[in-house]
Each structure stands twice: as structure tokens, then as C-alpha cells.
N, C-alpha and C positions, 0 to 999 in steps of 0.2 A: 439141795433142792429135792422135793419129794416127787414132782411130776416129771414124766418123760418130756424132753424138750421138743418144741415145734421147730419148724424151719426158721420162723421169725426169731425165736429164742436163740437159736444157734448163730444166726446172722448178727443179732444184736451183741452177743457175747464176743464174736470175732472182731466186730467193729470196735468194741471197748478194749480189746486186748490184741492190738495189731502186731504183736511179736509173733515169732514162729510158733504156731499151735498145731498139734496133731490130734489124731483121734483119741489118744490117751488123755491129753489135757482137757479135751471137750468132755469126755466121759467123767473125768474127775470133777469138773466144774458142775455137772448136772447130776452127780452121784449115780451114774449109770453103771450097773453091775450085772454080772452073770449073763443070763440069756438076752438081757436088754442090749448088750453090746452088739449082738448080731443085727438087731433092729436099727441101732444107731449107725452101724456101718452101711446098711441099706439106705438110710435116710441121707447120709452124706453123699452116696453115689448118685441118688436122685438129684440132689442139689447141684452136683457137678454137671450132670447131664443137662439140667435146665440152665446152666450157665450162671447160677447164683454165686457159686464159689469156684475157686480154682485151686487145684492141688499142685504143690511144688515139692517134689520128693515125698517126704512124709508129713508135710504141713499143709494147712488149708488157709486161704485168705479170701476175703470177699472180692467178687468181681469188680474191677475198677478201683480197687484200693491198693495202696502201696505199703509194703512192709517197712519197718523202720530201718532195715539194712537192705539196700537195693543196688542192682547193677544199672548204671546210668551211661548214656552216651552224651558226650560233651558237644555242645553246639558252638557256632562261631561267636566271637565277642560281639556285643551290641555296640551302639554308638558311644556308650559311656565306658566301654572297655570291660564290662562285667561279663563273666562266663555263665551261661545257663546250660541246662542239661534236660534230657527227657529220659524216661525209663526205657531200658532196652526191650522189655517185654510189657506190653500193655493190652489188656483185654476189655477195657471199658467201652461203653457206647459213645461217650463223649471224647473230645480231644484229650490227649494225655496232659497231665498238669505240668506247668512250667516250674522248673526247679533252679534256684539260684545257688551256684557253687561258691562256697565261702573258703578261700584258701587259708591254710594254717601255716604257721612258722615252720620252716623246714620241709614243706611239701615239695615234691618234684614239680617241674614245669608241666602244666596241663594245657593241652591245645585241642582245637577242634578235631572231632573224630575219635578221641581217646575214649576207651571204656574204663570206668572206675567203679569200685565198690565203695559205697558211701553210706554214711549214717544220716537219716532224714529226720528233720523236725519241722512241725508246722510253722509257716511263716508268721511273724508278728502281725497283730491285727492291723497295724498302720501300714504294712507293706502293700505295695501295689504292683501288679504284673506277675507275681509268682505265688504259688501255693505252698511250696516247701523250700527249706534251705538244706543244703547238703555239705557235709564235711568228710574229707577223704579218709578212707580206711586204707585202701591201697589201689594203685593203678594196675589194671588187669592187662590192658593192651590197646592197640589201635583198632578202631572199628566204629561204624562200618567204613572200611578203607575204600578209597576211590582209586580208580585206575584210568589211564589214558591209553587209547589204542585205536586200531583200525577195525571197523565193523565188517564182518564177513557173513553174508547170508548163507544159511544152510537149511536142509529139510527140517531140522529140529528147531529152527528159529534163527539162530545166528551165533557167532562167536566174536569176542573181542580179542584181537591179537595185540598185546601190549607193545608200546613203543619203547619202553624202558629196557635197556640192554641187559640189566640184571634179571629180568623176568624170565622164568623157565617154563611157563605154561600159558595156555589160552584160558579164556573164561566163557562158559556156556551162557548164552542169552536165550531164555525161554520165549516161546511165542507170546506176543503181546507186551513184551518188556523192552522193545527196541526203539520206542519213541519215534518211529517213522524213519529211522536211519537207513540210508542207502548203502549198498555194497561198496566197500572201499572208502567210506567216509570216516573222517577222524571224529571220535566220540569220547565222551567222559562217562565212565560207568561207576556204579556203586555195587560192592560185593553184597550178595544177599544169601548168606549161608555158606556152609562148607561141608558138602556131603562126604560121607566116609568112602564112597566109591565113585569113580568117574570124575569128570571135570568139575571144578568149583563154579558157582553160578554168579551172575551179575546182571544188573539191569542198566540200560542206557538212561542217563539223566540229562545229558546235553549233547547236542550235535554241533561240531566245531568246523565242519566244512571240509574242503578238499585238502588232504595232507600234502599234495604236490604243489599247492600254491606257494609262491616264494615266501610270503610273509607268515606262513604257518609255522616256520621253523622256530622262531622265538615264542610263538603262541603255545607250541607244544610244551616248551620248558616252563612257561608261566603257569600253565595248568598243572603240569606234572609235579611241580614243586610248591604249588599252592600260594603263589605270590598274590597279595591283595592288589587289585587293579582299580576298582571303582572307589571314588571317595563318597562319603555320606553327603546328603543334601545340606546338612548343617555345616560341614567343613567347607563345602563349596561356597555357601552363603557367607561364611566368615572371610574367606579369601577374597570374594568379590567386594566385600565391604571395606577391605584394607585401603588405607590412604598413604600417600607419601608423608615422610616424617619431617617436621620443621626443625630448625636448629635448637631452639629451646635452651636447656641446660647442657647440651652436648658441647664438647670441644670442637671448634671449627677447624677441620683439617683439609678444607677445600683448596688451599694453596699448595698442598704437597702434591708432587707428581706421582701419585700412586697408580701404577700400571697393573692391569691384569694381563697375565701371560699364561695362556692355556693352549690345549690342542686346537687345531684349526676347526675341528668339528665339535667343539665344546658346546654343551647344551645349557650350561649355567656358569656364572663367574662369581665364586664366593670368596676369593682372596685377591688382594692387591698389594704391591710392594714398591718401596722406594728407598733410596739410600743417599747419603752424602758424607763427605769427610768430616770427622769430628774436629771442631776448632778448639777443643780444650788442650792447652799446652801440656797438661799432665798425661795426655793420651796421644803421643806423637804417632802419626800414621794410622790412627784409629778410624773407626767408621760408626755412623749412626744409621741404624737400619729400622725401617718402619714396616710392619705387616698389619694390614687392615682386613678384617673378616666381616662378612655381611652379618648384620644384627638381626638374625632370624628370631631371637627371643622376644623382640619387640612385637612381632606379629603373631607368634605362636605361643600363647600364654598357657601356663599350667592349668590343666583341667578342661581346656577348651576342646571343641570338636576337632580342630586342627591338630591339637596336641595328641588326642587319642588316636587319630589316624596316623600321625607320624610315628608314634610309639609302636603301633601295631605293625607297621612296615619295618621299622628299625633302621632302614637305609634305602637308598635308591638302588635299582638294579639296571645295569646298562647292557644293551644288546646291539648288534650291528645295525638293526633296522628300527629300533625304538628304545625308549627308556620307560621304566616303571618307576615314577618319582616318589619320593617320600612326602613331598608337598605338592599341592595343586600348581598348575602352570602359572596361574595368576601371581603366585609368590616366587616359585623356583625360577621361572623364566623372566620375571619382571621386577617386582618391588624388592625382592631379596637378592637380586642379581646386580653386581656392581658394573652396570653398563657405562660405556663411555659417554661423558658429557652431561650426566644427570646426577643430582644429589641423591646420596644413598646413606642410610644409617649404618654404622659399623661399630664394632669393638676393636680398637686398635692397640698395638703393642709397639712401644719405642724401646729399642735395645741399643746399648753402647758396646762396641766391640773393640778390642785392642788390635794392634797390627797383626798379631799372630792368631787372631780369631777367637781369643778368650772373651767370654761375655763378662763385662765389668758391672753392668747394671741393667735393669729394665723396669718399665712401668706400663700399666694398662690404662686405657681411657675409653670412655664411650663418646663417640664423635659422629660427625657428619662429613662425608668425603665426596669428591667428584673426580672421577678418573679421567685424565686427559686422553687416554688411548687404551683400547683393548687389542692386544697383540697376540699373535700365535707364536709358538716356540720357534718356528722357522724364521719368522720376521725378526724376532729378538736376536737370534743367533746370527742371521745374515748381517744385521746392523753392527753387531760386535765384531764380526769378521771383516768389516770394511765395505759391505754392500748394502747400505741402508736404502729403503724405499721412501716414497713420499710421506708415509705415515711415521716412519722411524727417524728420518733425517733430522727433523727439528728437536727430537728428544735424545739424540745420541749422546751429546756431551753432558746435558743436564740431568738425564734420568737413566739411560741404559748403561753408559760407562761406569757410573758409580755403583750400580747394582753388581756388575761383574767384578769390580774391585772388592766389594764387600764379600762376594762369593769366594774370591781368591783367598781371603783371610780365613773364612770358614772351612775351606778345603784343607788348609794346613791343620786346623783343629781336628777335622775329621780324620786325617791321616794319623794323628796322635791317638785318637780314640779307637780306631780300628773297628768300625762296625763291619758286619758281614758284607763282603763285597762280591755278591753273586753277579754273574754276567749271563742273564737269560733274556734274549730278545723277545719283545712282545709282538704277537701276530696282529695284523690289521687286515680285516676283511672288507673289501670294497664292493659295494652293491650298486646295481643299476637303479634307476627310478622305480622300476617295477619290482625291485627286491631280489633280483637274481645276482648270483656271485659273479663279478667281473674278474676279480683277481684276489690273490692272497699273498701278502708280503709281510716283511718284518718292519716294525716302526724304527725309524732312526732315532738314536738318542744323542741329544746335543748337551753342551754345557748349560744351555738355557733350562733344560729339564732338571739337571742336577742342582742348578742354582735355586729353583723354586723348591725342590725337595729339601735342601739343606735349610732354607729359610723357614719352611713349615716345621721341620723337626725341632729346630731351636725354639720356635714359638710354642710348640706343644710342651717342651720342657719347662718353659717359663710359666705356662698356665699351671702345671702341676706344682712347681715351686711356690708360686704365689698362694695357691689354695692351701698348701701344706703350712706355709708360714703363718697364714691367717687362721689355721686350725678349722678349715671348712671341709665338709664332706665332698667327695668327687668320685668320678669313675676313672680309674687308671686303665691304660692299655698295657696288658701284661704279656710277656713272652718268656717262657721258662726255658731252662737249659735242655738240650737233648737228653734222652734217657741213655743209660749204659748200654742197653740192648741195641739201640739205633746207632750209637757210636761204634760198637763192635762190628755191626754190619757194614757201616761206612768204611771202617778200617780194612775189612776184608776186601771190599771193592777197590779201595785205593791200592792195596798191596798187589792185587791181581793185575793192576795197571803199572806196576813198578814204582808206585808213589808211596809216601809215608804220611801217616797222621800220628803225631807224637802221643805217647802214653804217659800216665802217671803224673800229669801236671794239673794244676788248677785250671779248669776249663775256661777258655777265653775265645772270643771270636777271632783273634789273631792267629790261632792255630788252624782254624778253617781257612783263613785267608792265605796262609802259607801253602796249604794243600792246593788251593785254587791257583796260586801263582806257579806251582810246580806243573800243573796241568795246562796252563795257558799256552796257546799256540800249538798244542798237540792234538792228535786224533781223539784223545780222551777228554778234551776240555768241556764239551757240552755235557757229556755223560757225568763227569765229576761235579759240575755245577748242579745238575739235576739230582745227583745222589746227595750232595750236601743239603740241598733244599728239602729233599724227602726225609733227611735225618732230623730236621727241626720239628719242634712241637708247634701246635697251632696257637696263634695269638688269640687273646680273648679279653673281655672287660671284667673288671672286678673292683671292689672297694679297697682291696689290699695293695699296698705299695710293694709289689713283687719285683718290679724292674723289667726292663726290656733287654733280653739277652742279645737278640739280633742287632739292635742298634747300640749296644754297649752303653746303656743308660740306666741309672739307678731309679729314676722316676720319669714317667711319661704319661701324658693324657692327651686325648684327641680334642683339639680346639679349632682346627682350621677349616672344617667342612660342614657347617651346621645345616646347609641346604640339603645335603645328601646323607648325613649320619646323625642319628638321634643322640649318640654319645656326646658329640660336640655341642649339641644344643643343651644337654645337661650341664656340661662344663661352663658354657656361657652363662647359664642361670646361676651357677655357683659363684662365678666372678661378679655378677650383678649383685647378688646378696652380700658378698664379701666386701664390696666397695660402697654399698648403699646407694646404688644408682637408680633404684625405682622399686615398684611393687611387683615386678614381673620376674623376680629371681626364683631361686630354688625354694620350694615350700617344705614345711615339716612333713607332709604326707609323702612328697617325693623322696625326701631324705630317708624316711623309714623304708621305702620300697626300692632303694638303690641296688641292693644285691639281687633282688628279683628282676629289676630292669637290666642289670648287667647280664644275667643269664639269658634273658629274652633276646636282647640285641646281639649277643654272641651267636645265638641260634639263627636269627634272621640273617646275619652276615654270612654264615656258612650256607644257608639256604640260597642266598643270592649267588654266591660263588659257584655252587654246584649248577644252578640254572644257567649262569653265564658260560661255564665250561661246556655243559651239554649242548648249548646252542652253537658254540664255536665248532664242536665236533660234528654237529649235523650240517652246518654250512660247509665244512670241509668235505664231508661225504657227498653233499650235493654238487660241489665244485668238481669232484673227481668222478662222479657217477657216469659221465659220458666218455671216460678214459679207461674203462675196464679193458684189460688186455695190454695196456701200455706198461713200459718198464720205467722204474724210478730208482734213483740213488737214495740211500739213507744209512742209518746206523742202528745197531741193536740198542734199544732204550730200556728193555725189560726182558727178564728171563724167568719163566715159570715152568712148572711141571708139565703143563699142557701146550707149551709153545713159546715162541719169541714175539716180542713187540718190536716193531721197526718204526722209527721216526723218519719221515721223508725230509730230505735236505731242503727242498724248495719251499714247501708249505708248512712244515712242522707237524703234519698230520701223523697220527699214530695208528697202526693197524696190526693185526695178529697174523702170524705164520703158524698154523696148527702143526703140532709135532708130527701128525700123521703124514704131512706133506714132505717130510724130510727123508722119505724112503722107508724101507722095511726095517732098518736098524733100530734097535732100542737105545734111547738116550738116557743116561743117568743125570739127574738134576741135583746140583749142589747149591743149597740155599745160601750158604755163607759166602761162597765166591761168585754166586750168580752166574753159573755156567751150566751148559749141557755138554755131556761127553759121550761120544759114541761107544757102544758096547764092544764092537769089534774093531772099528777103525781107530778108536781113541781120539777121534777128531773133536776138538773142543770149540764151543761157540760161547762167547761171553759179551758182557756189556761193552759198548763203544765200538765194536767191530763194524767196519764198513760193509755194506750189503747192497746188492742189486736185487730188486724184487719185481714181480709182475702183479699188477692189481687184478685180483680174481673176483672181488665183489665189493660194491659200495652201496650201502643202504642209508639214504638220507634221513628216513623217518626215525632211525635209531642212532645214526651217526657212526655205524660200525663199518670197518674196513677189513677185508681179508686179503692177505698177500700170499704169493707163491715165491719162495726163496730160490733165486737163480745162482747168485754168487755170494761168497762171504770172504772178505779180505782178498778179493781178486781171484779166488779159486772157485771152481764149480761147487754147488751145494752138495753136501754129503749124500751118498746113495747107498750106504751100507756095505761097502766092499770089505771083505775079511782082511785081517792083518795077521801075518804069521807070528807065532810065538805067544799070542795072547789068547787064552782060552775064554770061552763065554761064561757068563754068570750062570750059576746053578739054575736048572730049568724052573723049579718051583718058585724061587725068588723072582726070576725074570717074569714069569707069567703073572704072579701077584702084582708086581710093579706095573706091568703093561696094563692090567685090568684097571688099576687105580688111575693111571695116566689117561686111559681111554675115557673113563667117566668124567674126569675133569675137562678133557678136551671137548666132549660133547656139550657140556655145560657152557664152556667158553664160546663155542660156535653159536649157541642159542643167543648169547649176549651180543654177538657181533653179526 
């Protein structure tokens, strides 16, 4: 080009060359040389000042234009399950363009709030609703991250004090960014930058009300963990339009005494069972066992709005005061729930068992059932124990007794298989109508519980076997063996208690069970059970037949709870396709996405577990908040460099004893043996020891408890008295260790 470029020339060239372009590229394009380079530099500065172009490092781009490689912020999935994004930095006068994220094979899971570096291409002409398509280059990190906390007014505007125990700092809220929040109110904030000096900043995006309100406890967890709560209008409309299912081509199972046996406070009923003696002479003493599961797949069709909502949630989440369901109440609490005395569609399984509990055969069918009774575990157990009530008396001989007989056979098979036999009681939080904690207790476990568990385990095995035999894709439930490192740590703990975990053998659950048997009835029983649990890997979903170590099973698939787990719905659809029962089975698109689905629902399961655990901790802290200063009995459940964790006997609540409260003596921490040993007294504190503590602090909004140790194993807590004949640790080493321990303790106290 012979002429010096105008501003329009430069803008036009940048528009035609949207890649990274700097002053050198522009000068080369317009043949600008020598002294004209100074004039070009001045012209570019003017265009920047006018807002016509934007400089990014050493490159220029047109205002309101996106470079082909951009940093994007991922938005929430739409009703179709598609992920969209917007540019992290946008300087245009119009709204930023909508960008559709196109996931590639092998991409990591991308969720709302993630920041990604992506390559952009203009959307096809026929596309509607978005201007660009993005393909992942790499995931940068989460942002803008959201926080949940208490709003505190200050002269500078305000602060958000996070409710998350792991948080170690507050967030500054500038004037005008608090959305009208009042002092002490629970709020949701969004981080807006991270200054190099001072507190990071956030703005309030939602006011959630009084954190002291009883029913705010679960609400905190729901918001903190990002659990989807509201269903789309399309999903609600589909649920409202659902109708009862006629018999049609289904097998009529309404004559079978299929009972639902659930907790007394169950919110849904998705499984029913019945049994009778096998009249086949070739199977003396055998049993025929039926398990019927709600046919959710009939109502939740692949690709529907209900399906998208169910997949997004992955599972239901249960709290003491509410449930966040996977499906709308019209389905989960009605048409998909196997209520007493009404016709309900089901996918049923007929199994033939030998007298010793060996499964001889099984078959699946799509049927219509009608349960004669919905029983609680307590009712079923009382009837079996000889104290039937009005509901169970007519069913005792024909329905309840045969179920326990079949369970007796399966129990023998279980003993041979030796699945992991942990004994960890489940806490039950009792709330008043207003949502306040009335009591905390441990749920009783009856044979009725174990009966249903064994029936469901066997049903899940049958589902996996059938789909494997028919060469159909499915989602397995996988549980891998513990790692060598975790086994070594468990062995150290066992040996510190005078127990043994065998070495050098092919790892089997029976080895863990022998350790649990050694500890049974001793002061170490609960601690060993917890340690064995902590040594296990986390179960997850996958397309690979890895097996389930904890259950000692080679193949396992979730089939029995499609109302509350998306994995089970996928397995139902696979069974429908395998048997040719209808057009609502697993589609080719779903099959291609099974691995992605497995990763997603494994994540949602962990998310729900964390939310449920955090809610329990907060309810326990609320229950104990008015007992500060009281003394409690408990046991050492954890040992760290910064202190001890004590689990209270009555409630199962865990709290921290800061190491600084153990007197002036320095304590050496041994990670292998999980002990603290006094520098001078040589007093040792380890897992499982009986302790008496005083409650020093209870913070319901975080669920944190702080204790003061009074006694350990019946002796006064150590106070650092010197012991003759044992010299102190060299001063430099001791000071360095104390400094590190002090920093860890301060961080721990912020968490609690």
C-alpha cells in the first residue's frame, strides 16, 4: 500500500484479520516505514483513547470484537442441557455475544463458573441464539466464583464473612455492591477481582435472609454446593401432563403381594418385594424372590425436559428438613411412587434362589403392580418378631414370613461372599415443625433393613449380568481396592491398638472383616470401623466392568432407585432396549455419551454427599449451641499437627481441640501412628482414646465445634510437666516445629 492508512483503513484491516495483530503487523500491512512509524504509533494511541480499538499486551483488536482465541466464562446449562459462555472481558456497547461451547472427546468436565481458553469460530448461518462456537484449548480455573456468607456493614461498605469452614478470609464489598443487604443477613456473593494488596472484593448478588432461622441450615448447603432447586417450566409441564399407565402389553403382577418397606419418614417408594417357596422339586428348600422397581423410564423419556433436569441433578439430595428431588413431586411423590392400593408401572425381576442362597436363575419383565401395603422397617420387623399390628397381621404368613425366609438364605450366601462388614450407626436428627433440632440419635438397624439391602444388591447384580449377556452398554457402579499408602496407614493404626492387618496376601474384604472382628466390643471398635472406611476408595460410575471391591462382586450396576438416581434410569433404559419393550430405551446418542454421563453423575453424587454432611454438622452445632460450657464424653477420632478431633458419644458430633489448649508443652505429631507425644512428659495421645471435653464454642452457621480437653483415658489432660531423664528437643528444631504447628492451628481455628 502506497498511502498512509486512515483510522477506517486500520479498523477494516483489523476486522479482516481478527488474529493477534500488533503495531509491527499493521505497519507491514500498510508498508509503513521509517519516520512514518512514529505517526502510526500516535494514530493507534488516538484510536485507543477514542475507544475504537483495544490494546491487549502487544496486540490490538477492534472494540466489541472477539479474537479467535479468547478467555470465556461458562454459564449454566440451558433447558436443552447445552453449555453457553460469554467473554470474560467485553468492551462493546452492545450485550456480549452468546457463545455455544462444543465439547470435544477427552475434554475435562466443564461446569458453570469455569474460565476456559477457547478457540472461537463464527456460528453457522442456520444457528439461532448464538454468534460463536467455542472449542476448548484448556481450562484455566473457576471464575467468577460465588461465595456464601454473612454480610457485615462497615464504613467502607461491607464484608462477606464466608460460612464455609475451609475459608480463611473475608471479602470486601464496596459501596453500592451490597444489593440492600442488612447487617448479619445471609447473602450470596460473586467475586469481582483479586487485588494484589488488601482483601479480595465481591458483590452481593442474592439476599437469603436470617441465618439463624431454623430452615436456613439446609438452605446454606444447597447454595454453597450449587444444588439445582427449581425445575424448568417445560419439565413441570411434562410432569403435570403425565397419566397413569394401563396394562397394555405389560405383564400383570397385581396379584403378587409386593410390599414396599421403607423408613417411616420416606418421601418416595421406588422398590417393592415379595417371596414364596419354590415348588420346583429340583430346588428343595428354595425360594422365588420378586423385586419390582418403579418404571420411571416410561415417564422420563430420553431428550425430554424432564430428562435434562434429571441428568443435571444426577440424584436427589436429602436433608433433615427437606429434599431436593431429581424429579418433580408430581412424579417422585405420585405416579412413580409405588403407593399402597394403586396400579403402578414397574420393571420387575423374578429370581430363583437355592436353599443356601445361590441364585439359580432370573428374568426381567415390564409389568403393572399394585402393592397391598406400604410398611416401615419397624412395622415389618415387629411383625417378624411376633408383634404384628393391624396392617401387618393379615400379611404375616403370606407375605412377611416368606420374605424373611428368603433373606435367611441370602444371608448365608453373604457370609460366604464376605463383603465389607462395617458397623457405623447412622445419625438421625429430629426436628420440630418449626425446624428446630429436638434431638439427635442413632438409627436402629433391624434385619428388615438388611433384608431390603440384600435384595437390592442381588437385583443390581442381575441387571449387570443381563446387560452383559446381551452385549448392551450400561453404567457400572465401580469400587476399586484401597491404595498401598492407605493400607499402610490403616495397618499402623491397627498395630497402635494392638491389632493386626495381614500383609502380603491378595487383598480381599475378608481381611478387613477379620480386623473389624478383632476390634468388636473393644474401646477401639468405632475408631477401627472409621479407619477402615477412610482407607477405602470412593465408588463411582463408569462404562468399564471394574467390579465392586466393598461388596466383593465382579459386576455391579445400580438399578433399584430410578426416582432418585440417574444412573438407575440409564440402566432401566438399557434393559428396555435389550428386551425390546418399547421406544423409550437407551438411544444411540445416550450410548455415545455414557462416559461423560458417568463422570457427571459421579460428580453430582459427591456434591450431594458433601452438602448433606455439611448440613448435619450445622444442625449438630445448632443443637449444642446453648450448651457451651457443658462437659461431654467422647473419643479421639482424629489426630493432626494442629490438634485433636473428638467425636462425642451421645450425638456423634466432631469438634476440634486446638493443640495450644493442651498447655505449654510442645507435642510431636506422628502421622503414621496418628499420635501426639509430649516433648517433656512423653505423654501420648492417640486414636480411640476416651476423652472428657468441655464445649468452648459452637458456630451453627459453619457447623464448627471447639472443645477444651479435660481428661484423656480417665487422667487429667497434659499440662507440660517435665520428666526427669529426658532432655528437650534442640531449641532450633523445636522453635521451627512450633512455628509450623501454630500456623496450622490458626488456619484450623478459622475453619471451626
